[in-house]
C-alpha positions as CSV (number, residue, x, y, z in Angstrom):
1,M,-29.4,1.6,37.5
2,N,-28.5,5.1,37.9
3,L,-25.7,3.9,40.9
4,E,-24.2,1.0,38.3
5,A,-24.3,3.1,35.6
6,A,-22.7,6.2,37.4
7,I,-19.7,3.9,38.6
8,W,-19.0,2.3,35.5
9,Y,-18.9,6.0,33.9
10,L,-16.5,7.2,36.7
11,F,-14.1,4.0,36.3
12,A,-14.2,4.6,32.7
13,S,-13.5,8.2,32.3
14,R,-10.5,10.0,31.6
15,E,-10.8,11.9,34.8
16,F,-10.6,8.5,36.7
17,F,-7.2,7.5,34.5
18,E,-5.6,11.0,35.1
19,A,-6.1,10.6,38.7
20,A,-4.7,7.0,38.9
21,A,-1.5,9.1,37.1
22,R,-1.5,11.5,40.0
23,E,-1.9,8.8,42.8
24,S,1.4,7.5,41.3
25,E,3.2,11.1,41.0
26,A,2.1,11.6,44.5
27,T,3.6,8.1,45.7
28,L,6.6,8.8,43.1
29,E,7.4,12.2,45.2
30,W,6.8,10.1,48.4
31,F,9.2,7.4,48.1
32,G,12.0,9.7,46.2
33,K,12.0,12.0,49.1
34,L,12.3,9.0,51.8
35,A,15.4,7.6,49.5
36,I,17.5,10.5,49.6
37,S,16.6,11.8,53.2
38,K,18.1,8.1,54.0
39,H,20.6,8.2,51.4
40,V,19.8,5.4,49.5
41,A,19.0,7.3,46.5
42,D,21.3,4.5,44.8
43,F,20.7,1.3,47.0
44,G,20.0,-1.6,45.2
45,R,17.0,-1.5,42.6
46,N,15.6,1.7,44.5
47,N,16.1,3.6,41.4
48,Q,14.2,1.3,39.8
49,I,11.3,1.4,41.5
50,F,10.9,5.4,41.8
51,D,11.8,4.8,37.4
52,T,8.4,2.3,37.9
53,F,6.7,4.9,39.3
54,K,7.9,7.5,37.1
55,T,6.5,5.5,33.8
56,W,3.1,4.8,35.5
57,T,3.0,8.3,36.0
58,R,3.6,9.1,32.3
59,D,1.6,6.3,31.1
60,F,-1.8,7.0,32.7
61,R,-1.8,10.4,31.8
62,R,-1.1,9.3,27.7
63,G,-3.8,6.7,28.1
64,A,-5.9,9.3,29.4
65,E,-5.0,11.6,26.6
66,L,-5.6,8.6,24.3
67,A,-9.1,7.8,25.6
68,T,-10.1,11.0,24.7
69,L,-9.7,10.1,21.1
70,G,-11.4,6.9,21.4
71,D,-8.0,4.9,22.0
72,Y,-8.6,2.5,25.3
73,E,-5.9,0.1,24.1
74,F,-2.9,1.8,25.7
75,I,-4.9,2.9,29.4
76,W,-5.9,-0.8,29.5
77,D,-2.2,-2.4,28.8
78,T,-0.9,0.3,31.3
79,A,-3.7,-0.9,34.3
80,R,-3.0,-4.7,33.6
81,C,0.7,-4.1,34.1
82,V,0.9,-2.9,37.3
83,S,0.2,-5.6,39.7
84,G,3.5,-7.8,37.8
85,D,5.1,-4.3,38.8
86,V,4.3,-4.1,42.2
87,R,5.2,-8.3,42.9
88,G,8.6,-7.1,41.5
89,M,9.1,-3.8,43.8
90,M,8.0,-5.9,47.0
91,E,10.4,-8.6,46.7
92,Q,13.5,-6.1,46.9
93,P,14.5,-5.7,50.3
94,L,13.1,-2.7,51.7
95,L,13.0,-3.1,55.1
96,S,16.7,-2.8,55.4
97,W,16.4,0.7,55.1
98,M,12.8,2.0,55.6
99,T,11.5,1.9,58.9
100,K,8.1,-0.9,60.0
101,A,5.9,1.9,59.7
102,E,7.4,3.3,56.5
103,Y,6.9,-0.2,54.8
104,R,3.4,-0.3,55.8
105,E,2.5,2.8,54.6
106,F,4.5,2.0,51.8
107,S,2.9,-1.4,51.1
108,E,-0.7,-1.3,52.7
109,V,-2.0,2.3,51.5
110,K,0.3,3.5,48.8
111,I,1.0,0.5,46.7
112,N,-3.0,-0.7,47.9
113,R,-4.2,2.9,46.2
114,M,-2.2,2.4,43.2
115,M,-3.7,-1.1,42.9
116,S,-7.0,-0.4,43.4
117,Y,-6.8,2.3,40.5
118,A,-5.1,-0.7,38.0
119,R,-8.2,-3.0,38.9
120,Q,-11.1,-1.3,38.6
121,I,-9.6,0.2,35.1
122,T,-8.4,-3.2,34.4
123,R,-12.2,-4.6,34.8
124,V,-14.1,-1.8,33.6
125,L,-12.3,-2.4,30.2
126,N,-11.3,-6.3,29.7
127,N,-14.5,-6.7,28.3
128,A,-14.7,-4.3,26.0
129,M,-11.4,-5.4,24.4
130,T,-11.8,-9.2,25.0
131,A,-15.2,-10.6,25.5
132,A,-16.5,-11.0,22.1
133,E,-13.0,-12.8,20.3
134,C,-13.3,-14.8,23.3
135,F,-16.6,-15.3,22.9
136,F,-16.6,-16.3,18.9
137,D,-13.2,-17.8,18.9
138,R,-13.1,-19.9,21.8
139,D,-9.7,-21.6,22.8
140,P,-10.4,-25.1,22.0
141,D,-7.9,-26.2,24.5
142,C,-10.1,-24.2,27.6
143,P,-13.5,-23.3,25.6
144,E,-15.5,-23.0,29.0
145,R,-12.9,-19.2,29.3
146,A,-15.4,-17.9,27.1
147,D,-17.8,-17.8,30.2
148,D,-15.7,-16.2,32.6
149,D,-16.7,-12.7,33.3
150,D,-13.5,-10.8,33.3
151,G,-15.5,-7.2,34.4
152,F,-17.8,-6.8,36.7
153,A,-20.4,-9.4,37.4
154,G,-23.8,-8.5,38.5
155,E,-23.7,-5.6,41.3
156,E,-20.0,-6.3,41.5
157,I,-19.3,-3.0,40.4
158,I,-21.1,-1.2,43.0
159,K,-19.5,-4.0,45.9
160,S,-16.0,-2.7,44.6
161,F,-17.0,0.8,44.6
162,R,-18.2,1.0,47.7
163,S,-15.4,-0.9,50.1
164,N,-12.3,1.3,47.7
165,I,-14.6,3.7,49.7
166,E,-14.4,3.0,52.9
167,R,-11.3,1.1,52.6
168,F,-9.2,4.2,52.0
169,D,-9.1,8.0,53.2
170,N,-9.5,11.3,50.4
171,M,-10.4,9.4,47.4
172,L,-11.7,12.5,46.5
173,S,-11.5,11.4,42.8
174,W,-14.1,8.7,43.4
175,K,-16.7,10.9,44.7
176,L,-20.0,10.2,42.6
177,P,-22.1,13.4,42.4
178,E,-24.9,13.8,44.6
179,P,-27.6,13.8,43.8
180,L,-26.9,11.0,41.2
181,K,-28.0,11.7,38.0
182,E,-30.7,9.9,36.7
183,Y,-29.8,7.7,33.6
184,I,-32.3,6.2,30.8
185,I,-32.1,3.5,28.2
186,D,-31.7,4.7,24.7
187,K,-33.9,2.2,22.6
188,S,-33.4,4.3,19.7
189,T,-30.3,2.6,19.6
190,S,-29.2,-0.7,19.8
191,C,-26.0,-3.7,19.1
192,M,-26.3,-7.2,18.9
193,T,-23.5,-9.6,20.7
194,G,-20.4,-9.4,17.4
195,E,-21.9,-6.3,15.7
196,E,-19.9,-2.9,15.4
197,V,-20.5,-1.4,18.2
198,P,-21.8,2.4,17.0
199,W,-21.0,4.4,19.8
200,T,-18.2,4.4,23.0
201,G,-20.2,4.7,26.6
202,V,-22.1,2.0,28.9
203,W,-24.6,-0.2,27.9
204,Y,-28.0,-2.0,29.5
205,P,-28.6,-5.8,28.1
206,D,-31.6,-6.8,26.9
207,T,-31.4,-9.7,29.4
208,G,-32.3,-6.8,32.0
209,L,-29.9,-6.8,34.9
210,E,-31.2,-9.5,37.3
211,R,-28.3,-11.5,37.5
212,H,-26.4,-9.4,35.1
213,S,-24.8,-6.3,34.5
214,L,-24.5,-3.4,32.6
215,T,-20.8,-2.9,30.4
216,F,-18.7,-0.7,28.7
217,A,-18.7,-0.6,25.1
218,I,-15.9,0.9,22.9
219,K,-16.9,2.2,19.3
220,G,-15.3,0.2,16.4
221,L,-15.2,-3.0,18.5
222,R,-17.2,-5.5,18.6
223,M,-19.9,-5.8,20.9
224,Q,-19.8,-8.5,23.5
225,P,-22.2,-11.0,25.6
226,A,-23.6,-10.5,28.3
227,F,-22.7,-12.5,31.5
228,R,-25.5,-14.4,33.3
229,I,-24.7,-15.2,36.6
230,V,-25.0,-18.9,37.7
231,K,-24.0,-18.6,41.3
232,T,-22.8,-15.4,43.2
233,K,-19.4,-15.1,45.2
234,E,-21.4,-15.8,48.2
235,E,-22.9,-18.4,47.3
236,L,-20.0,-20.4,46.5
237,K,-18.7,-19.3,49.2
238,S,-21.1,-20.8,51.3
239,E,-20.2,-24.0,49.5
240,G,-16.9,-23.5,50.8
241,A,-15.0,-22.5,47.8
242,Y,-12.2,-20.1,49.0
243,L,-11.7,-17.0,47.4
244,P,-13.9,-17.4,44.6
245,R,-15.1,-15.4,41.6
246,S,-18.4,-15.8,40.8
247,E,-19.9,-18.4,38.3
248,T,-20.9,-17.0,34.6
249,V,-22.3,-18.1,31.5
250,A,-22.3,-15.6,28.4
251,V,-24.6,-15.4,26.5
252,A,-25.4,-13.4,23.1
253,T,-27.9,-10.2,23.4
254,L,-28.9,-6.9,22.2
255,W,-27.6,-4.1,23.8
256,H,-29.0,-0.3,24.3
257,P,-26.9,2.5,25.5
258,V,-27.7,4.6,29.0
259,I,-27.4,7.9,28.8
260,P,-28.0,10.6,31.1
261,S,-31.6,11.9,31.0
262,L,-32.1,15.6,30.4
263,Q,-33.2,17.6,33.7
264,P,-36.0,19.1,33.7
265,E,-34.2,22.7,33.3
266,E,-32.6,21.3,30.2
267,R,-35.5,19.8,28.7
268,T,-37.0,23.8,28.4
269,R,-33.3,25.0,27.4
270,E,-32.4,25.7,23.9
271,L,-29.7,22.3,22.7
272,L,-27.2,23.7,21.0
273,A,-23.9,22.0,19.3
274,K,-20.7,23.6,17.0
275,A,-19.6,22.2,14.1
276,G,-16.8,19.6,15.3
277,Q,-18.8,19.1,18.5
278,L,-19.2,15.7,19.8
279,C,-23.4,15.2,19.3
280,P,-24.7,15.7,22.6
281,K,-28.1,14.3,22.1
282,A,-29.3,12.1,18.8
283,G,-32.2,13.2,16.6
284,I,-32.4,15.6,14.4
285,W,-30.6,19.0,14.1
286,Q,-31.3,22.0,12.1
287,T,-28.4,24.9,11.4
288,Q,-29.0,28.5,13.0
289,D,-28.6,29.7,9.1
290,V,-31.0,31.7,7.0
291,N,-31.6,29.0,4.5
292,A,-31.8,25.9,7.5
293,S,-30.8,22.9,6.5
294,E,-31.4,19.7,9.0
295,R,-29.5,16.5,9.2
296,N,-30.0,13.3,11.7
297,F,-27.3,12.6,14.1
298,K,-26.0,9.8,16.0
299,M,-24.8,10.7,20.0
300,N,-21.4,11.2,19.9
301,E,-21.0,11.7,16.2
302,A,-19.0,14.7,15.1
303,M,-21.6,17.9,14.5
304,A,-21.0,18.9,10.5
305,N,-19.2,22.1,9.6
306,L,-21.9,23.3,6.4
307,G,-19.7,26.5,5.9
308,S,-22.1,28.9,7.7
309,A,-22.4,32.6,6.2
310,Y,-21.9,33.1,10.0
311,G,-18.5,31.2,10.4
312,L,-18.7,28.0,11.8
313,T,-21.9,26.0,11.8
314,V,-24.1,26.4,14.6
315,W,-26.6,23.4,15.1
316,R,-30.1,23.1,17.1
317,W,-31.8,20.0,18.0
318,L,-34.8,19.7,16.8
319,R,-36.4,16.4,17.5
320,D,-36.0,12.6,18.0
321,G,-34.7,10.8,14.6
C-alpha cells in the first residue's frame, strides 16, 4: 500500500502539476529556437503550435495554484485537452522543415513526455470529478458506462509509474522519496460512496485492495464508488482482446483516509500548528496561552485564531479526538 499511496499522492500533487508546466515550457523553448533557426517561425501553423505550448505552460501553472486552494477542475480540464491539441499538431507538415531526427525528438520524446504528464493527471482526478455522478445518475442510453474505472484500476498506477520511469530519461519530478513514507489507514474518519468528501487526499476502500485500488477524492465533492476488477488487462489480452482495458464493476463502499504515519522522531517531538495553517493531525489541540483552551480539529481543517495574548494563536496537539 505504501508504494501505491505514494504514487497517488505524487500524481495529484502541486509539484507534479508544476512539473507538467516546466515540461511544456522546455518544449516551447526547444520548438521556438528550432523554428527560428530554420527561418520558419511564421511558416504555416507553427505559431499556433508555439502558442499551444505557451497556453499549456500558463494553464498547468494556474491549475497548480488553484489545486492548492481545493479547486482541481481547471488542472483536470487542462490535462484532458492535451491529447486533442496534440492530434492537431501532428497533422501539420512538420517534416517539410524538420529533419527526421528533429521530428523524432519532437514526436517520440517531447510530445510523449508531455502526454505522459497529462495522462497521469487526468486519470488520477477522473473518478474524483465524475464517478459519483456517473454511478448514481446512470446514463439510460449507456448504463454500463458507470462500471468503467476511468482512474487506475487495481495496481495499474504502479505499472504506469514504472513504465514511464523506464521509458524516459531524467524524469526527476517522478522520483519518490527513499525510503518510502509509511502510510496508515485513518479509521477515525470515514466517508460512504455518495456522501460529501470531508478531506482532500488518498482514500482506502473497505473492500480491501485485492482487485481494487486506492483513490484520490476531493473535499466538497461526492465520494465515488470503488471499482472491482472482473478481468484484468492481461486476462483479456490472453482471450484475444486488442488494446484491452480492465473490466470493472462499480460498488458502493465506505472509505477511509490514507495518511503518512509519524516516524519515531516525529512521535517524540511536540506537534505545533499556528492559526491559519491546515491541521496536520486530527484530534484534540490546546492553545499555548496561560488560560489554555482545547478544541477538536479535523485533518486539513484551518487552525482557528482565538486572539491570543501573544499575537497569533499557536496550537499544540494533545491526543486523538
